C-alpha positions in Angstrom: 32.8 -53.6 35.5 29.1 -52.8 34.9 29.4 -49.1 35.5 32.3 -48.4 33.1 30.6 -50.5 30.4 27.4 -48.5 31.0 29.3 -45.2 30.6 31.0 -46.4 27.4 27.6 -47.5 26.0 26.2 -44.1 26.9 29.1 -42.4 25.2 28.5 -44.5 22.0 24.8 -43.6 22.1 25.6 -39.9 22.5 28.0 -40.1 19.6 25.3 -41.6 17.4 22.9 -38.8 18.4 20.7 -40.9 20.8 19.7 -39.0 23.9 17.3 -39.5 26.8 14.3 -37.2 27.3 16.1 -35.5 30.2 19.2 -35.1 28.1 17.2 -33.5 25.3 15.7 -31.1 27.8 19.2 -30.1 28.9 20.0 -29.4 25.2 16.9 -27.3 24.8 17.7 -25.3 27.9 21.2 -24.7 26.7 19.9 -23.3 23.4 17.3 -21.3 25.2 20.1 -19.6 27.2 21.1 -17.9 23.9 17.7 -16.4 23.0 18.2 -13.2 24.9 21.2 -12.5 22.7 19.6 -13.6 19.5 19.7 -10.2 17.8 23.3 -9.4 18.8 24.4 -12.8 17.5 22.5 -12.2 14.3 24.1 -8.8 13.8 27.6 -10.2 14.3 26.8 -12.8 11.6 25.6 -10.0 9.3 28.8 -8.0 9.8 31.0 -11.1 9.2 29.0 -12.1 6.1 29.4 -8.7 4.5 33.1 -8.5 5.4 33.8 -12.0 4.0 31.4 -11.8 1.0 31.3 -8.2 -0.3 29.6 -9.5 -3.4 26.4 -9.4 -1.4 26.5 -5.6 -1.7 26.5 -5.8 -5.5 22.8 -6.6 -5.5 20.6 -4.0 -7.0 18.1 -4.4 -4.1 17.8 -1.1 -2.2 19.5 -1.2 1.3 20.6 -4.8 0.8 22.7 -4.6 4.0 19.5 -3.7 5.9 17.6 -6.6 4.3 20.4 -9.1 5.2 20.4 -7.8 8.8 16.6 -8.2 9.0 16.6 -11.7 7.5 19.5 -12.9 9.6 17.7 -11.7 12.8 14.6 -13.6 11.7 16.6 -16.7 11.0 18.5 -16.7 14.3 15.5 -15.9 16.4 13.5 -18.6 14.6 16.3 -21.1 14.8 16.9 -20.6 18.5 13.2 -21.0 19.2 13.1 -24.2 17.3 16.2 -25.6 19.0 14.8 -24.6 22.4 11.6 -26.4 21.7 9.5 -23.2 21.6 6.7 -22.6 19.2 7.4 -20.5 16.1 6.6 -16.7 16.6 5.4 -16.4 13.0 6.1 -18.5 9.9 7.5 -21.9 10.6 11.2 -22.5 10.0 10.7 -24.2 6.6 8.5 -21.3 5.3 11.2 -18.9 6.3 13.9 -20.9 4.5 11.7 -21.2 1.4 10.9 -17.5 1.3 14.6 -16.6 1.7 15.4 -18.8 -1.3 12.9 -17.0 -3.5 14.0 -13.6 -2.3 17.7 -14.2 -2.8 17.0 -15.5 -6.4 15.1 -12.3 -7.1 17.8 -10.2 -5.7 20.4 -11.8 -8.0 22.5 -13.1 -5.1 24.4 -16.3 -6.2 23.2 -19.4 -4.5 26.7 -20.3 -3.2 26.8 -17.0 -1.2 23.4 -17.8 0.3 24.5 -21.3 1.4 27.7 -19.8 2.9 25.5 -17.5 4.9 23.6 -20.4 6.3 26.8 -22.3 7.1 28.2 -19.2 8.9 25.0 -18.8 10.9 25.1 -22.4 12.1 28.8 -22.3 12.9 28.3 -19.1 14.9 25.5 -20.6 16.9 27.7 -23.7 17.6 30.5 -21.4 18.8 28.1 -19.4 21.0 26.8 -22.6 22.6 30.4 -23.8 23.4 31.2 -20.3 24.8 28.2 -20.6 27.1 29.5 -23.9 28.4 33.1 -22.6 28.8 31.9 -19.7 30.8 29.8 -22.0 33.0 26.5 -20.4 32.0 25.1 -23.8 31.0 25.7 -27.2 32.5 25.5 -29.3 29.4 28.1 -32.0 29.4 30.5 -33.0 26.5 28.3 -35.9 25.3 25.2 -33.7 25.1 27.2 -31.0 23.5 28.1 -33.5 20.8 24.5 -34.5 20.3 23.5 -30.8 20.1 26.1 -30.2 17.4 24.9 -33.2 15.4 21.3 -31.9 15.6 22.4 -28.5 14.5 24.2 -29.7 11.4 21.3 -32.0 10.5 19.1 -29.0 10.6 21.5 -27.2 8.3 21.1 -30.0 5.8 17.3 -29.5 5.9 17.8 -25.7 5.4 20.1 -26.4 2.4 17.5 -28.7 0.8 14.6 -26.4 1.3 16.4 -23.2 0.3 18.0 -24.7 -2.8 14.7 -26.0 -4.1 13.0 -22.6 -3.6 15.9 -20.7 -5.1 15.9 -22.9 -8.2 12.1 -22.7 -8.6 12.2 -19.0 -8.5 15.1 -18.8 -10.9 13.1 -20.9 -13.3 10.2 -18.6 -13.0 12.4 -15.6 -13.7 13.9 -17.3 -16.8 10.4 -18.1 -18.1 9.4 -14.4 -17.8 11.4 -11.3 -17.4 10.4 -10.2 -13.9 11.3 -6.6 -14.5 8.9 -6.5 -17.5 6.2 -8.2 -15.5 6.5 -5.6 -12.8 6.2 -2.8 -15.3 3.1 -4.4 -16.7 1.5 -4.8 -13.3 2.3 -1.2 -12.4 0.7 -0.1 -15.7 -2.5 -2.0 -14.9 -2.4 -0.6 -11.4 -2.2 2.9 -12.7 -5.2 2.4 -15.1 -3.6 1.7 -18.5 -5.9 -1.3 -19.0 -7.9 0.8 -21.4 -5.0 1.2 -23.8 -5.3 -1.5 -26.6 -1.6 -1.4 -27.4 -0.7 -1.8 -23.7 -3.2 -4.6 -23.3 -1.6 -6.5 -26.1 1.8 -6.0 -24.5 0.5 -7.1 -21.2 -1.0 -10.3 -22.6 2.3 -11.2 -24.3 4.4 -10.5 -21.2 2.1 -12.3 -18.7 1.3 -15.1 -21.1 -2.4 -14.5 -21.2 -4.7 -15.1 -24.1 -7.5 -12.8 -25.1 -10.1 -15.2 -23.6 -8.1 -16.0 -20.5 -10.1 -15.5 -17.3 -8.1 -13.8 -14.6 -8.5 -12.9 -10.9 -7.2 -9.9 -9.2 -6.0 -10.3 -5.6 -5.4 -7.2 -3.5 -4.4 -6.6 0.2 -2.9 -3.8 2.3 0.5 -4.2 4.0 0.4 -4.1 7.8 2.0 -1.4 10.0 5.3 -3.3 9.8 5.2 -3.5 6.0 4.5 -7.2 5.9 2.1 -8.5 3.1 -1.2 -10.0 4.0 -0.4 -13.2 2.0 3.0 -14.6 2.9 4.4 -16.9 0.2 1.2 -16.9 -2.0 3.2 -18.3 -5.0 3.8 -21.5 -3.1 0.0 -22.0 -2.4 -0.9 -21.3 -6.1 1.9 -23.4 -7.4 0.4 -26.4 -5.6 -2.8 -26.1 -7.6 -1.0 -25.3 -10.9 -2.2 -21.7 -11.1 0.1 -19.1 -12.8 0.3 -15.8 -10.8 2.1 -12.5 -11.1 2.7 -10.6 -7.8 3.9 -7.1 -6.9 4.0 -4.7 -4.0 3.5 -1.0 -4.4 2.1 2.0 -2.4 1.4 -0.1 0.7 -0.4 -2.9 -1.1 0.3 -6.4 -2.3 -1.5 -7.3 -5.5 -1.5 -10.0 -8.2 -3.1 -11.3 -11.3 -3.9 -15.0 -11.3 -4.6 -16.8 -14.5 -7.6 -19.1 -14.0 -8.2 -22.5 -15.6 -11.6 -24.0 -16.0 -13.3 -24.3 -12.6 -10.1 -23.0 -10.9 -11.7 -20.0 -9.1 -12.7 -21.9 -6.0 -9.4 -23.7 -5.8 -7.5 -20.3 -6.0 -9.6 -18.9 -3.2 -9.2 -22.0 -1.0 -5.4 -22.1 -1.6 -5.0 -18.4 -0.6 -7.5 -18.6 2.2 -5.1 -20.9 4.1 -2.2 -18.4 3.9 -3.4 -14.9 5.0 -1.9 -13.0 7.9 -3.9 -9.9 7.1 -6.8 -8.5 5.0 -7.1 -9.4 1.4 -9.8 -9.5 -1.3 -10.2 -10.7 -4.9 -12.3 -10.2 -8.0 -12.7 -12.5 -10.9 -13.9 -10.1 -13.7 -11.0 -8.4 -15.6 -12.8 -5.0 -15.6 -13.4 -5.1 -11.9 -9.7 -6.0 -11.5 -8.6 -3.0 -13.5 -10.9 -0.7 -11.3 -9.3 -2.2 -8.2 -5.8 -1.6 -9.5 -6.7 2.0 -10.4 -8.1 2.5 -6.9 -4.8 1.3 -5.4 -2.9 3.8 -7.5 -5.0 6.7 -6.5 -4.9 6.2 -2.7 -1.7 8.1 -2.2 
């Protein structure tokens, strides 16, 4: 009698998501078995997403299909590493979800389509894990398969929460200031129009800066893969209440940051915790304009 009762108790624990250390290791190994096919799994998700939701292609973002493919590969590789218990290769998973939320808001992709993409990705991973078991490439049993599924869907809940928050925050930013106008202003400053009084007045109005507002200029080159030196700098500055305006042009990431009283050191400290590449900053507006002109004349 003891053995059957023990098996039933084990089954109930598995159904609730409880698992021993050895069982959790089996789950991690099962997910790890998929990592060699991460890119092909991601590409199948991209194709299915575009077929099921052609509205994605309505975005004005250049090569939106290529962007979705790149992002999906990043998510699947990151997700499988996390599920396998491996360290993150770059940004941690939550930063990837947060960045995606901001990017999709800027690209004008409806939130419900973004959430459908995450659901499709999780469902595809689950199907791939079951296929591994059916083809006897992993020895995970039914109880652990159930636990793995529960863990996967709990992770999806966390993805939803993080992405939705980032998407809504970015949407609010875009409502507060017309992003297209901001980018035009930043490009104008970059090209040296800071000496034009009429343009300066327009820039102040668009960026929400007063004539006495002290500002900092942040500049850094993109790396060989086109990645910016400061990933998600808006998040870092939001945490200290600093308003910033960012753009990427001609191989450089640059920004204007509105400074409050005594805010310079806090801006430097906030950004210093984020860099993945070279960056620099200046606090004087004239020096900032010179820096922006130098960027514009490099190519």
